[in-house]
C-alpha positions in Angstrom: 208.0 139.4 -3.4 206.4 137.5 -0.7 207.7 137.8 2.9 208.7 134.4 4.1 208.7 135.4 7.6 212.4 134.2 8.4 214.1 137.1 6.6 215.9 135.0 4.0 214.4 136.8 1.0 215.5 140.1 2.3 219.0 138.7 2.9 219.1 137.3 -0.7 217.8 140.8 -1.9 220.8 142.5 0.1 223.4 140.1 -1.1 222.4 140.7 -4.8 222.2 144.4 -4.3 225.7 144.2 -2.9 227.0 142.1 -5.7 225.6 144.6 -8.2 227.2 147.4 -6.5 230.8 145.9 -6.3 233.3 148.4 -7.6 237.0 147.9 -8.3 239.1 150.1 -5.9 242.7 151.3 -6.4 244.5 152.6 -3.5 247.3 155.2 -4.2 250.7 153.8 -2.7 251.7 157.4 -1.8 248.8 158.9 -0.1 246.4 155.9 0.4 243.5 157.8 -1.4 241.1 155.1 -2.9 240.1 155.5 -6.6 237.0 153.7 -7.6 236.5 152.2 -11.1 232.6 152.7 -11.2 232.5 152.1 -14.9 235.1 149.0 -15.0 236.9 151.0 -17.7 240.4 150.1 -16.4 242.4 147.6 -18.6 242.7 144.2 -17.1 245.8 141.9 -17.2 248.7 144.3 -17.9 250.3 146.8 -15.6 249.5 150.5 -16.4 249.7 154.0 -14.8 247.1 156.3 -13.4 247.3 159.7 -11.8 246.3 160.1 -8.1 243.0 162.0 -8.1 243.9 163.5 -4.6 244.9 167.1 -5.5 247.4 166.9 -2.7 249.1 164.1 -4.0 248.6 164.1 -7.8 251.5 161.4 -8.5 251.4 158.8 -10.9 251.4 155.1 -9.7 251.2 151.7 -11.4 248.1 149.5 -11.2 247.2 146.0 -12.4 243.9 144.4 -12.4 244.2 140.6 -12.7 241.1 138.2 -13.0 241.7 134.8 -11.3 241.2 131.8 -13.5 240.3 129.6 -10.4 237.5 131.7 -8.9 236.7 134.4 -11.5 237.1 137.3 -9.2 239.4 140.4 -9.9 242.2 141.5 -7.8 243.8 145.0 -7.9 247.5 145.6 -7.0 249.2 149.1 -6.9 252.8 150.1 -6.9 254.8 153.5 -6.7 256.9 152.3 -9.7 256.8 149.5 -12.3 257.2 146.2 -10.6 259.8 143.5 -11.6 258.6 140.7 -13.6 259.2 138.4 -10.5 257.0 140.5 -8.4 254.2 140.2 -11.0 254.8 136.4 -11.2 254.5 136.1 -7.5 250.9 137.6 -7.2 248.2 135.7 -5.5 244.3 136.1 -5.8 243.0 138.5 -3.0 239.7 136.3 -2.6 240.8 132.7 -3.0 244.5 132.8 -2.6 245.7 131.0 -5.8 248.8 132.2 -7.5 247.6 134.4 -10.3 250.1 133.0 -12.9 248.4 129.5 -12.6 245.8 128.1 -14.9 243.0 126.4 -13.3 243.5 123.1 -11.9 240.5 121.4 -13.5 242.0 122.4 -17.0 245.2 120.6 -16.1 243.4 117.6 -15.0 244.7 118.1 -11.3 242.0 118.3 -8.5 242.2 120.3 -5.2 243.2 117.2 -3.3 246.3 116.7 -5.5 247.3 120.4 -5.3 247.3 120.5 -1.5 250.3 118.5 -0.3 
């Protein structure tokens, strides 16, 4: 890699390294302990339960990993108990703010300008 002198190559390398190290994190709703899904082995798209790894807590909680159809990023949600269907239907993407129960606007033939009113 050649040094460009302006630092842009180093910045690009750091950004790519950060993107490669992105890991899903679940936070226990009881003790706020953070769980890392290093191997991306948690099911996506449906609510499931997991036990807190914090030995002082050790409680089961509900999590949901949802991929946004608009931006492609995954959002993680946690609850102390199973959420109501209305709560699941009202979730928004943590990254772009689009409701997670909506299909991408392009697929419906509606542009962003039509969506914002």
